[in-house]
TORDOKE-225013 format. One record per residue: residue number from 1; chain; y, z, x negated of N, C-alpha, C, CB in turn. Coordinates in nm, 4 decimals. Each point is the difference from the previous one (the first is absolute). Glycine has a CB too. Layout:
num=NUM; cadena=A; nc2=Y; nc3=Z; nc1=X; cac2=Y; cac3=Z; cac1=X; cc2=Y; cc3=Z; cc1=X; cbc2=Y; cbc3=Z; cbc1=X
...
END
This chain:
num=1; cadena=A; nc2=-0.1180; nc3=0.0000; nc1=-0.0845; cac2=0.1180; cac3=0.0000; cac1=0.0845; cc2=0.1242; cc3=0.0000; cc1=-0.0890; cbc2=-0.1244; cbc3=0.1223; cbc1=0.1851
num=2; cadena=A; nc2=0.2289; nc3=-0.1865; nc1=-0.1399; cac2=0.1227; cac3=-0.0060; cac1=-0.0770; cc2=0.0726; cc3=0.1343; cc1=0.0067; cbc2=0.0180; cbc3=-0.2476; cbc1=0.0444
num=3; cadena=A; nc2=0.0453; nc3=0.2857; nc1=-0.1532; cac2=0.0767; cac3=0.1248; cac1=-0.0040; cc2=0.1368; cc3=-0.0235; cc1=0.0611; cbc2=-0.1232; cbc3=0.0766; cbc1=-0.2064
num=4; cadena=A; nc2=0.1690; nc3=0.0208; nc1=0.2839; cac2=0.1341; cac3=-0.0057; cac1=0.0586; cc2=0.0882; cc3=0.0948; cc1=-0.0805; cbc2=-0.0894; cbc3=-0.0564; cbc1=0.2344
num=5; cadena=A; nc2=0.1930; nc3=0.0039; nc1=-0.2944; cac2=0.0907; cac3=0.0813; cac1=-0.0799; cc2=0.1072; cc3=0.0600; cc1=0.0885; cbc2=-0.0438; cbc3=-0.1429; cbc1=-0.2010
num=6; cadena=A; nc2=0.0929; nc3=0.2597; nc1=0.1616; cac2=0.1081; cac3=0.0659; cac1=0.0726; cc2=0.1184; cc3=-0.0955; cc1=0.0061; cbc2=-0.0783; cbc3=0.2308; cbc1=-0.0736
num=7; cadena=A; nc2=0.1351; nc3=-0.2454; nc1=0.1932; cac2=0.1151; cac3=-0.0872; cac1=0.0173; cc2=-0.0356; cc3=-0.1457; cc1=0.0242; cbc2=0.1225; cbc3=0.1552; cbc1=-0.1433
num=8; cadena=A; nc2=-0.2493; nc3=-0.1897; nc1=0.1274; cac2=-0.0441; cac3=-0.1377; cac1=0.0211; cc2=-0.0245; cc3=-0.0227; cc1=0.1494; cbc2=-0.1045; cbc3=-0.0079; cbc1=-0.2320
num=9; cadena=A; nc2=0.1476; nc3=-0.1050; nc1=0.2819; cac2=-0.0253; cac3=-0.0332; cac1=0.1398; cc2=-0.1493; cc3=-0.0275; cc1=0.0173; cbc2=0.2347; cbc3=-0.0955; cbc1=0.0279
num=10; cadena=A; nc2=-0.3013; nc3=0.1695; nc1=0.0617; cac2=-0.1434; cac3=-0.0255; cac1=0.0204; cc2=-0.0222; cc3=-0.1397; cc1=0.0583; cbc2=-0.0392; cbc3=0.2470; cbc1=0.0351
num=11; cadena=A; nc2=-0.0683; nc3=-0.3123; nc1=-0.0739; cac2=-0.0258; cac3=-0.1334; cac1=0.0538; cc2=-0.0495; cc3=0.0076; cc1=0.1439; cbc2=-0.0527; cbc3=-0.0812; cbc1=-0.2307
num=12; cadena=A; nc2=0.0814; nc3=-0.0214; nc1=0.3092; cac2=-0.0586; cac3=-0.0107; cac1=0.1330; cc2=-0.1491; cc3=-0.0247; cc1=-0.0200; cbc2=0.2168; cbc3=-0.0904; cbc1=0.1056
num=13; cadena=A; nc2=-0.2976; nc3=0.1584; nc1=-0.0282; cac2=-0.1448; cac3=-0.0091; cac1=-0.0183; cc2=-0.0529; cc3=-0.1413; cc1=0.0236; cbc2=-0.0171; cbc3=0.2382; cbc1=0.0697
num=14; cadena=A; nc2=0.0810; nc3=-0.3125; nc1=0.0203; cac2=-0.0451; cac3=-0.1373; cac1=0.0245; cc2=0.0131; cc3=-0.0870; cc1=-0.1229; cbc2=0.0650; cbc3=0.0258; cbc1=0.2366
num=15; cadena=A; nc2=0.0486; nc3=-0.0132; nc1=-0.3050; cac2=0.0204; cac3=-0.0753; cac1=-0.1232; cc2=-0.0965; cc3=0.0423; cc1=-0.1091; cbc2=0.2385; cbc3=-0.0258; cbc1=0.0608
num=16; cadena=A; nc2=-0.2664; nc3=0.1560; nc1=-0.0665; cac2=-0.0953; cac3=0.0517; cac1=-0.0979; cc2=-0.1392; cc3=-0.0604; cc1=0.0247; cbc2=0.1333; cbc3=0.2155; cbc1=-0.0181
num=17; cadena=A; nc2=-0.1758; nc3=-0.2149; nc1=0.1433; cac2=-0.1316; cac3=-0.0560; cac1=0.0325; cc2=-0.0035; cc3=-0.1489; cc1=-0.0347; cbc2=-0.0298; cbc3=0.1703; cbc1=0.1850
num=18; cadena=A; nc2=0.1355; nc3=-0.2411; nc1=-0.1506; cac2=0.0074; cac3=-0.1446; cac1=-0.0267; cc2=-0.0068; cc3=-0.0299; cc1=-0.1498; cbc2=0.1363; cbc3=-0.0285; cbc1=0.2085
num=19; cadena=A; nc2=-0.0616; nc3=0.1049; nc1=-0.2886; cac2=0.0090; cac3=-0.0286; cac1=-0.1440; cc2=-0.1111; cc3=0.0642; cc1=-0.0831; cbc2=0.2440; cbc3=-0.0177; cbc1=0.0310
num=20; cadena=A; nc2=-0.2927; nc3=0.1354; nc1=0.0117; cac2=-0.0883; cac3=0.0771; cac1=-0.0880; cc2=-0.1416; cc3=0.0219; cc1=0.0519; cbc2=0.2024; cbc3=0.1094; cbc1=-0.0776
num=21; cadena=A; nc2=-0.2277; nc3=-0.1384; nc1=0.2041; cac2=-0.1333; cac3=0.0245; cac1=0.0550; cc2=-0.0732; cc3=-0.1304; cc1=0.0303; cbc2=0.0831; cbc3=0.2149; cbc1=0.0962
num=22; cadena=A; nc2=-0.0184; nc3=-0.3028; nc1=-0.0224; cac2=-0.0649; cac3=-0.1264; cac1=0.0353; cc2=-0.0076; cc3=-0.0920; cc1=-0.1217; cbc2=0.0834; cbc3=0.0222; cbc1=0.2368
num=23; cadena=A; nc2=-0.1929; nc3=-0.0951; nc1=-0.2518; cac2=-0.0072; cac3=-0.0982; cac1=-0.1089; cc2=0.1116; cc3=-0.1039; cc1=0.0150; cbc2=-0.2506; cbc3=0.0340; cbc1=-0.0166
num=24; cadena=A; nc2=0.3044; nc3=-0.0791; nc1=-0.0943; cac2=0.1130; cac3=-0.0940; cac1=0.0012; cc2=-0.0289; cc3=-0.1284; cc1=0.0778; cbc2=0.0670; cbc3=0.0930; cbc1=-0.2195
num=25; cadena=A; nc2=-0.1903; nc3=-0.1380; nc1=0.2155; cac2=-0.0330; cac3=-0.1270; cac1=0.0653; cc2=-0.0490; cc3=0.0168; cc1=0.1445; cbc2=-0.0564; cbc3=-0.0889; cbc1=-0.2250
num=26; cadena=A; nc2=0.0612; nc3=0.2112; nc1=0.2782; cac2=-0.0459; cac3=0.0237; cac1=0.1366; cc2=0.1129; cc3=-0.0260; cc1=0.0992; cbc2=-0.1657; cbc3=0.1699; cbc1=-0.0837
num=27; cadena=A; nc2=0.1367; nc3=-0.2467; nc1=0.1875; cac2=0.1004; cac3=-0.0259; cac1=0.1031; cc2=0.0059; cc3=0.1172; cc1=0.0971; cbc2=-0.0372; cbc3=-0.2483; cbc1=-0.0216
num=28; cadena=A; nc2=0.1450; nc3=0.2550; nc1=0.0957; cac2=0.0150; cac3=0.1044; cac1=0.1020; cc2=-0.1096; cc3=-0.0162; cc1=0.1051; cbc2=0.2510; cbc3=0.0099; cbc1=-0.0387
num=29; cadena=A; nc2=-0.2815; nc3=-0.1320; nc1=0.0735; cac2=-0.1046; cac3=-0.0263; cac1=0.0994; cc2=-0.1351; cc3=0.0527; cc1=-0.0482; cbc2=0.1256; cbc3=-0.2037; cbc1=0.0780
num=30; cadena=A; nc2=-0.1582; nc3=0.1779; nc1=-0.2043; cac2=-0.1264; cac3=0.0500; cac1=-0.0567; cc2=-0.0029; cc3=0.1527; cc1=-0.0014; cbc2=-0.0175; cbc3=-0.2069; cbc1=-0.1417
num=31; cadena=A; nc2=0.1280; nc3=0.2674; nc1=0.0977; cac2=0.0064; cac3=0.1460; cac1=-0.0059; cc2=-0.0122; cc3=0.0605; cc1=0.1395; cbc2=0.1431; cbc3=-0.0150; cbc1=-0.2055
num=32; cadena=A; nc2=-0.0780; nc3=-0.0463; nc1=0.3034; cac2=-0.0072; cac3=0.0499; cac1=0.1376; cc2=-0.1438; cc3=-0.0041; cc1=0.0516; cbc2=0.2358; cbc3=-0.0784; cbc1=0.0406
num=33; cadena=A; nc2=-0.3079; nc3=-0.0284; nc1=-0.0715; cac2=-0.1403; cac3=-0.0104; cac1=0.0423; cc2=-0.0841; cc3=0.1093; cc1=-0.0653; cbc2=0.0268; cbc3=-0.2485; cbc1=0.0303
num=34; cadena=A; nc2=-0.0065; nc3=0.2711; nc1=-0.1579; cac2=-0.0741; cac3=0.1040; cac1=-0.0720; cc2=0.0283; cc3=0.1374; cc1=0.0607; cbc2=0.0087; cbc3=-0.1383; cbc1=-0.2109
num=35; cadena=A; nc2=0.1171; nc3=0.1623; nc1=0.2442; cac2=0.0403; cac3=0.1297; cac1=0.0548; cc2=-0.0331; cc3=0.0145; cc1=0.1480; cbc2=0.1811; cbc3=0.0060; cbc1=-0.1686
num=36; cadena=A; nc2=-0.2095; nc3=-0.1162; nc1=0.2353; cac2=-0.0300; cac3=0.0053; cac1=0.1427; cc2=0.1233; cc3=0.0235; cc1=0.0851; cbc2=-0.2239; cbc3=0.0843; cbc1=-0.0580
num=37; cadena=A; nc2=0.3374; nc3=-0.1412; nc1=0.0152; cac2=0.1258; cac3=0.0134; cac1=0.0736; cc2=0.0592; cc3=-0.1386; cc1=0.0229; cbc2=0.0414; cbc3=0.2299; cbc1=-0.0998
num=38; cadena=A; nc2=0.0569; nc3=-0.2360; nc1=0.1862; cac2=0.0671; cac3=-0.1268; cac1=0.0244; cc2=0.0906; cc3=-0.0378; cc1=-0.1159; cbc2=-0.0105; cbc3=0.0445; cbc1=0.2446
num=39; cadena=A; nc2=0.0216; nc3=-0.1737; nc1=-0.2699; cac2=0.0861; cac3=-0.0487; cac1=-0.1067; cc2=0.1450; cc3=0.0438; cc1=0.0191; cbc2=-0.1528; cbc3=-0.1947; cbc1=-0.0269
num=40; cadena=A; nc2=0.2101; nc3=0.1867; nc1=0.1494; cac2=0.1402; cac3=0.0416; cac1=0.0163; cc2=0.0242; cc3=0.1466; cc1=-0.0371; cbc2=0.0193; cbc3=-0.1695; cbc1=0.1801
num=41; cadena=A; nc2=-0.1123; nc3=0.2568; nc1=-0.1439; cac2=0.0165; cac3=0.1426; cac1=-0.0315; cc2=0.0000; cc3=0.0227; cc1=-0.1513; cbc2=-0.1121; cbc3=0.0605; cbc1=0.2173
num=42; cadena=A; nc2=0.0201; nc3=-0.1257; nc1=-0.2872; cac2=-0.0069; cac3=0.0161; cac1=-0.1451; cc2=0.1216; cc3=-0.0624; cc1=-0.0672; cbc2=-0.2503; cbc3=-0.0002; cbc1=0.0121
num=43; cadena=A; nc2=0.2905; nc3=-0.1158; nc1=0.0326; cac2=0.1161; cac3=-0.0673; cac1=-0.0567; cc2=0.1257; cc3=0.0853; cc1=0.0145; cbc2=-0.1053; cbc3=-0.2209; cbc1=0.0525
num=44; cadena=A; nc2=0.1216; nc3=0.2812; nc1=0.0637; cac2=0.1167; cac3=0.0862; cac1=0.0231; cc2=0.0015; cc3=0.1167; cc1=-0.0985; cbc2=-0.0013; cbc3=-0.0637; cbc1=0.2434
num=45; cadena=A; nc2=-0.1146; nc3=0.1235; nc1=-0.2688; cac2=-0.0094; cac3=0.1095; cac1=-0.0972; cc2=0.0296; cc3=-0.0503; cc1=-0.1412; cbc2=-0.1696; cbc3=0.1150; cbc1=0.1461
num=46; cadena=A; nc2=0.1042; nc3=-0.2226; nc1=-0.1870; cac2=0.0149; cac3=-0.0509; cac1=-0.1371; cc2=0.1421; cc3=-0.0481; cc1=-0.0285; cbc2=-0.2404; cbc3=-0.0658; cbc1=0.0040
num=47; cadena=A; nc2=0.3104; nc3=0.0209; nc1=0.0989; cac2=0.1388; cac3=-0.0445; cac1=-0.0162; cc2=0.1004; cc3=0.1134; cc1=0.0196; cbc2=-0.0703; cbc3=-0.2254; cbc1=0.0784
num=48; cadena=A; nc2=0.0187; nc3=0.3479; nc1=-0.0785; cac2=0.0813; cac3=0.1225; cac1=0.0020; cc2=0.0821; cc3=0.0159; cc1=0.1274; cbc2=0.0103; cbc3=-0.0143; cbc1=-0.2463
num=49; cadena=A; nc2=-0.0678; nc3=-0.0314; nc1=0.3582; cac2=0.0670; cac3=0.0131; cac1=0.1291; cc2=-0.0726; cc3=0.0957; cc1=0.0939; cbc2=0.0851; cbc3=-0.2313; cbc1=-0.0285
num=50; cadena=A; nc2=-0.1858; nc3=0.3020; nc1=-0.0225; cac2=-0.0741; cac3=0.0973; cac1=0.0802; cc2=-0.0508; cc3=0.1105; cc1=-0.0912; cbc2=-0.0671; cbc3=-0.1782; cbc1=0.1670
num=51; cadena=A; nc2=0.0418; nc3=0.2935; nc1=-0.1071; cac2=-0.0580; cac3=0.1129; cac1=-0.0722; cc2=-0.1515; cc3=-0.0121; cc1=-0.0028; cbc2=0.1935; cbc3=0.1455; cbc1=0.0672
num=52; cadena=A; nc2=-0.2529; nc3=-0.0763; nc1=-0.1603; cac2=-0.1460; cac3=0.0032; cac1=-0.0129; cc2=-0.0556; cc3=0.1061; cc1=0.0932; cbc2=0.0124; cbc3=-0.0782; cbc1=-0.2400
num=53; cadena=A; nc2=-0.1029; nc3=0.0394; nc1=0.3278; cac2=-0.0650; cac3=0.0966; cac1=0.0892; cc2=-0.1193; cc3=0.0625; cc1=-0.0721; cbc2=0.0738; cbc3=-0.1307; cbc1=0.2053
num=54; cadena=A; nc2=-0.1159; nc3=0.2489; nc1=-0.1617; cac2=-0.1206; cac3=0.0590; cac1=-0.0594; cc2=-0.1222; cc3=-0.0908; cc1=0.0143; cbc2=0.0933; cbc3=0.2257; cbc1=0.0502
num=55; cadena=A; nc2=-0.1044; nc3=-0.2959; nc1=0.0624; cac2=-0.1146; cac3=-0.0901; cac1=0.0183; cc2=0.0028; cc3=-0.1145; cc1=-0.1003; cbc2=-0.0045; cbc3=0.0586; cbc1=0.2428
num=56; cadena=A; nc2=0.1209; nc3=-0.1178; nc1=-0.2623; cac2=0.0108; cac3=-0.1103; cac1=-0.0962; cc2=-0.0276; cc3=0.0518; cc1=-0.1413; cbc2=0.1686; cbc3=-0.1181; cbc1=0.1485
num=57; cadena=A; nc2=-0.1213; nc3=0.2386; nc1=-0.1783; cac2=-0.0258; cac3=0.0592; cac1=-0.1319; cc2=-0.1500; cc3=0.0158; cc1=-0.0230; cbc2=0.2206; cbc3=0.1210; cbc1=0.0099
num=58; cadena=A; nc2=-0.2924; nc3=-0.0770; nc1=0.0920; cac2=-0.1446; cac3=0.0159; cac1=-0.0131; cc2=-0.0682; cc3=-0.1358; cc1=-0.0167; cbc2=0.0109; cbc3=0.2095; cbc1=0.1390
num=59; cadena=A; nc2=0.0371; nc3=-0.3101; nc1=-0.0687; cac2=-0.0566; cac3=-0.1343; cac1=-0.0149; cc2=0.0208; cc3=-0.0520; cc1=-0.1424; cbc2=0.0429; cbc3=-0.0450; cbc1=0.2445
num=60; cadena=A; nc2=0.0769; nc3=0.0681; nc1=-0.3007; cac2=0.0280; cac3=-0.0425; cac1=-0.1379; cc2=-0.0914; cc3=0.0744; cc1=-0.0963; cbc2=0.2403; cbc3=-0.0496; cbc1=0.0596
num=61; cadena=A; nc2=-0.2595; nc3=0.1797; nc1=-0.0374; cac2=-0.0907; cac3=0.0770; cac1=-0.0855; cc2=-0.1416; cc3=-0.0574; cc1=0.0043; cbc2=0.1400; cbc3=0.2049; cbc1=0.0388
num=62; cadena=A; nc2=-0.1891; nc3=-0.2293; nc1=0.0811; cac2=-0.1375; cac3=-0.0497; cac1=0.0135; cc2=-0.0173; cc3=-0.1383; cc1=-0.0620; cbc2=-0.0225; cbc3=0.1337; cbc1=0.2089
num=63; cadena=A; nc2=0.1223; nc3=-0.2183; nc1=-0.1960; cac2=-0.0114; cac3=-0.1366; cac1=-0.0500; cc2=0.0311; cc3=-0.0127; cc1=-0.1487; cbc2=0.0603; cbc3=-0.0769; cbc1=0.2262
num=64; cadena=A; nc2=0.0442; nc3=0.1481; nc1=-0.2724; cac2=0.0504; cac3=-0.0241; cac1=-0.1356; cc2=-0.0060; cc3=0.1214; cc1=-0.0922; cbc2=0.1467; cbc3=-0.1688; cbc1=0.0998
num=65; cadena=A; nc2=-0.1900; nc3=0.2848; nc1=-0.0472; cac2=-0.0254; cac3=0.1149; cac1=-0.0856; cc2=0.1169; cc3=0.0924; cc1=-0.0294; cbc2=-0.1682; cbc3=-0.1397; cbc1=-0.0953
num=66; cadena=A; nc2=0.2877; nc3=0.1080; nc1=0.1432; cac2=0.1147; cac3=0.0891; cac1=-0.0231; cc2=-0.0059; cc3=0.1107; cc1=0.1043; cbc2=0.1433; cbc3=-0.1889; cbc1=-0.0968
num=67; cadena=A; nc2=-0.1434; nc3=0.3128; nc1=0.0527; cac2=-0.0184; cac3=0.1138; cac1=0.0892; cc2=0.1051; cc3=0.0045; cc1=0.1101; cbc2=-0.1017; cbc3=0.1240; cbc1=-0.1891
num=68; cadena=A; nc2=0.0559; nc3=-0.1000; nc1=0.3116; cac2=0.0868; cac3=0.0127; cac1=0.1160; cc2=0.1065; cc3=0.1067; cc1=-0.0241; cbc2=-0.1887; cbc3=-0.0731; cbc1=0.1492
num=69; cadena=A; nc2=0.1486; nc3=0.1873; nc1=-0.2047; cac2=0.0948; cac3=0.1096; cac1=-0.0244; cc2=0.1131; cc3=-0.0434; cc1=-0.0929; cbc2=-0.1858; cbc3=0.1643; cbc1=0.0331
num=70; cadena=A; nc2=0.1527; nc3=-0.2396; nc1=-0.1347; cac2=0.1010; cac3=-0.0497; cac1=-0.0937; cc2=0.0990; cc3=-0.0914; cc1=0.0716; cbc2=-0.1659; cbc3=0.0164; cbc1=-0.1886
num=71; cadena=A; nc2=0.1131; nc3=-0.1084; nc1=0.2677; cac2=0.0864; cac3=-0.0932; cac1=0.0725; cc2=0.0915; cc3=0.0735; cc1=0.0983; cbc2=-0.1763; cbc3=-0.1770; cbc1=-0.0235
num=72; cadena=A; nc2=0.1214; nc3=0.2744; nc1=0.0946; cac2=0.0805; cac3=0.0734; cac1=0.0982; cc2=0.1046; cc3=0.0894; cc1=-0.0678; cbc2=-0.1955; cbc3=-0.0044; cbc1=0.1575
num=73; cadena=A; nc2=0.1639; nc3=0.0575; nc1=-0.2737; cac2=0.0998; cac3=0.0774; cac1=-0.0759; cc2=0.1139; cc3=-0.0907; cc1=-0.0442; cbc2=-0.1787; cbc3=0.1592; cbc1=-0.0791
num=74; cadena=A; nc2=0.1446; nc3=-0.2802; nc1=0.0362; cac2=0.1039; cac3=-0.0952; cac1=-0.0391; cc2=0.0869; cc3=-0.0369; cc1=0.1201; cbc2=-0.1499; cbc3=-0.0896; cbc1=-0.1814
num=75; cadena=A; nc2=0.0873; nc3=0.0726; nc1=0.2984; cac2=0.0745; cac3=-0.0308; cac1=0.1220; cc2=0.0944; cc3=0.1144; cc1=0.0349; cbc2=-0.1908; cbc3=-0.1417; cbc1=0.0821
num=76; cadena=A; nc2=0.1416; nc3=0.2648; nc1=-0.0892; cac2=0.0831; cac3=0.1174; cac1=0.0315; cc2=0.1158; cc3=0.0133; cc1=-0.0985; cbc2=-0.2011; cbc3=0.1152; cbc1=0.0967
num=77; cadena=A; nc2=0.1747; nc3=-0.1394; nc1=-0.2244; cac2=0.1052; cac3=0.0082; cac1=-0.1017; cc2=0.1094; cc3=-0.1033; cc1=0.0280; cbc2=-0.1686; cbc3=0.0819; cbc1=-0.1695
num=78; cadena=A; nc2=0.1282; nc3=-0.2030; nc1=0.2065; cac2=0.0954; cac3=-0.1057; cac1=0.0322; cc2=0.0843; cc3=0.0387; cc1=0.1216; cbc2=-0.1578; cbc3=-0.1715; cbc1=-0.0957
num=79; cadena=A; nc2=0.0931; nc3=0.2222; nc1=0.2000; cac2=0.0713; cac3=0.0374; cac1=0.1219; cc2=0.0954; cc3=0.1162; cc1=-0.0241; cbc2=-0.1944; cbc3=-0.0800; cbc1=0.1339
num=80; cadena=A; nc2=0.1530; nc3=0.1785; nc1=-0.2134; cac2=0.0875; cac3=0.1135; cac1=-0.0313; cc2=0.1224; cc3=-0.0468; cc1=-0.0785; cbc2=-0.1994; cbc3=0.1543; cbc1=-0.0016
num=81; cadena=A; nc2=0.1787; nc3=-0.2417; nc1=-0.0951; cac2=0.1120; cac3=-0.0537; cac1=-0.0778; cc2=0.0961; cc3=-0.0763; cc1=0.0908; cbc2=-0.1474; cbc3=-0.0157; cbc1=-0.2037
num=82; cadena=A; nc2=0.0916; nc3=-0.0681; nc1=0.2909; cac2=0.0813; cac3=-0.0792; cac1=0.0919; cc2=0.0827; cc3=0.0910; cc1=0.0918; cbc2=-0.1723; cbc3=-0.1843; cbc1=-0.0079
num=83; cadena=A; nc2=0.1110; nc3=0.2901; nc1=0.0580; cac2=0.0721; cac3=0.0917; cac1=0.0888; cc2=0.1115; cc3=0.0717; cc1=-0.0763; cbc2=-0.2087; cbc3=0.0315; cbc1=0.1385
num=84; cadena=A; nc2=0.1852; nc3=0.0083; nc1=-0.2619; cac2=0.1046; cac3=0.0661; cac1=-0.0799; cc2=0.1195; cc3=-0.0929; cc1=-0.0208; cbc2=-0.1759; cbc3=0.1378; cbc1=-0.1160
num=85; cadena=A; nc2=0.1484; nc3=-0.2670; nc1=0.1063; cac2=0.1100; cac3=-0.0951; cac1=-0.0169; cc2=0.0869; cc3=-0.0067; cc1=0.1251; cbc2=-0.1414; cbc3=-0.1325; cbc1=-0.1585
num=86; cadena=A; nc2=0.0838; nc3=0.1652; nc1=0.2740; cac2=0.0730; cac3=-0.0046; cac1=0.1272; cc2=0.0396; cc3=0.1387; cc1=0.0506; cbc2=-0.1237; cbc3=-0.2085; cbc1=0.0545
num=87; cadena=A; nc2=0.1083; nc3=0.3089; nc1=-0.1403; cac2=0.0214; cac3=0.1397; cac1=0.0382; cc2=0.1364; cc3=0.0254; cc1=0.0642; cbc2=-0.1514; cbc3=0.0627; cbc1=-0.1850
num=88; cadena=A; nc2=0.2565; nc3=-0.1215; nc1=0.1323; cac2=0.1349; cac3=0.0261; cac1=0.0505; cc2=0.0210; cc3=-0.0516; cc1=0.1420; cbc2=0.0811; cbc3=-0.0111; cbc1=-0.2340
num=89; cadena=A; nc2=-0.1618; nc3=-0.0821; nc1=0.2768; cac2=0.0149; cac3=-0.0542; cac1=0.1357; cc2=-0.0680; cc3=0.0883; cc1=0.1056; cbc2=0.0101; cbc3=-0.2298; cbc1=-0.0995
num=90; cadena=A; nc2=-0.0877; nc3=0.3279; nc1=0.0562; cac2=-0.0684; cac3=0.0909; cac1=0.0924; cc2=0.0912; cc3=0.1207; cc1=0.0210; cbc2=-0.2332; cbc3=-0.0769; cbc1=-0.0761
num=91; cadena=A; nc2=0.2899; nc3=0.0878; nc1=0.1945; cac2=0.0970; cac3=0.1054; cac1=0.0306; cc2=-0.0684; cc3=0.1141; cc1=0.0747; cbc2=0.1861; cbc3=-0.1704; cbc1=0.0089
num=92; cadena=A; nc2=-0.2160; nc3=0.2784; nc1=-0.0804; cac2=-0.0613; cac3=0.1194; cac1=0.0580; cc2=0.0680; cc3=0.1214; cc1=-0.0600; cbc2=-0.2225; cbc3=-0.1176; cbc1=0.0348
num=93; cadena=A; nc2=0.2654; nc3=0.2106; nc1=0.0522; cac2=0.0619; cac3=0.1239; cac1=-0.0478; cc2=-0.1093; cc3=0.1007; cc1=-0.0319; cbc2=0.2085; cbc3=-0.0428; cbc1=0.1373
num=94; cadena=A; nc2=-0.1912; nc3=0.1196; nc1=-0.2452; cac2=-0.0983; cac3=0.1035; cac1=-0.0332; cc2=-0.0076; cc3=0.1043; cc1=0.1115; cbc2=0.0434; cbc3=-0.0365; cbc1=-0.2457
num=95; cadena=A; nc2=-0.1599; nc3=0.0852; nc1=0.2736; cac2=-0.0213; cac3=0.1040; cac1=0.0992; cc2=0.0444; cc3=0.1336; cc1=-0.0576; cbc2=-0.1924; cbc3=-0.1281; cbc1=0.1016
num=96; cadena=A; nc2=0.2631; nc3=0.2074; nc1=-0.0246; cac2=0.0500; cac3=0.1298; cac1=-0.0446; cc2=-0.0875; cc3=0.1102; cc1=0.0581; cbc2=0.2357; cbc3=-0.0903; cbc1=-0.0165
num=97; cadena=A; nc2=-0.3140; nc3=0.1559; nc1=-0.0686; cac2=-0.0864; cac3=0.1074; cac1=0.0450; cc2=0.0763; cc3=0.1319; cc1=0.0115; cbc2=-0.1940; cbc3=-0.1164; cbc1=-0.1063
num=98; cadena=A; nc2=0.3136; nc3=0.1238; nc1=0.0497; cac2=0.0787; cac3=0.1222; cac1=0.0071; cc2=-0.0639; cc3=0.1136; cc1=-0.0790; cbc2=0.0822; cbc3=-0.0720; cbc1=0.2233
num=99; cadena=A; nc2=-0.0284; nc3=0.1909; nc1=-0.2039; cac2=-0.0463; cac3=0.1193; cac1=-0.0724; cc2=-0.1381; cc3=0.0456; cc1=0.0457; cbc2=0.2374; cbc3=0.0681; cbc1=-0.0279
num=100; cadena=A; nc2=-0.2710; nc3=-0.0843; nc1=0.1557; cac2=-0.1246; cac3=0.0542; cac1=0.0544; cc2=-0.1195; cc3=-0.0932; cc1=-0.0184; cbc2=0.1372; cbc3=0.1231; cbc1=0.1646
num=101; cadena=A; nc2=-0.1124; nc3=-0.2445; nc1=-0.2041; cac2=-0.1092; cac3=-0.0955; cac1=-0.0121; cc2=-0.0295; cc3=-0.0703; cc1=0.1303; cbc2=-0.0939; cbc3=0.1390; cbc1=-0.1793
num=102; cadena=A; nc2=0.1703; nc3=-0.1049; nc1=0.2847; cac2=-0.0187; cac3=-0.0637; cac1=0.1290; cc2=0.1008; cc3=-0.1143; cc1=0.0157; cbc2=-0.0858; cbc3=0.2174; cbc1=0.0988
num=103; cadena=A; nc2=0.0589; nc3=-0.3015; nc1=-0.0052; cac2=0.0898; cac3=-0.1130; cac1=0.0253; cc2=0.1363; cc3=0.0496; cc1=0.0450; cbc2=-0.1960; cbc3=-0.1440; cbc1=0.0608
num=104; cadena=A; nc2=0.3004; nc3=0.0811; nc1=-0.1129; cac2=0.1365; cac3=0.0349; cac1=0.0402; cc2=0.0230; cc3=-0.0501; cc1=0.1417; cbc2=0.0826; cbc3=-0.0104; cbc1=-0.2399
num=105; cadena=A; nc2=-0.0018; nc3=0.0851; nc1=0.3214; cac2=0.0266; cac3=-0.0455; cac1=0.1368; cc2=0.0766; cc3=-0.1324; cc1=-0.0006; cbc2=0.0028; cbc3=0.2392; cbc1=0.0784
num=106; cadena=A; nc2=-0.0288; nc3=-0.3174; nc1=0.0219; cac2=0.0641; cac3=-0.1322; cac1=0.0096; cc2=0.1461; cc3=0.0102; cc1=0.0349; cbc2=-0.2162; cbc3=-0.0958; cbc1=0.0680
END
């Protein structure tokens, strides 16, 4: 598995699978048949327009040997990084527990 350095943008898992898991000469259609999925679904993932589902991760593990857990950790790392980039757009006020630890009155 590739090492992720601090501050490095994590790769989208679809691009990783396309570049590092599938054989270079394998078509999307061939890979979809091997995985038992539709070509459009796989293409959307490989072109970085969809997230990796646990089921697809397991299919990749069974077909190509890359552990499902590794793939899902990479997906989670990518999603967490992406959310941090959009953090300022999420407007939520901190909850005030007050001195007693109970919810403050509205």
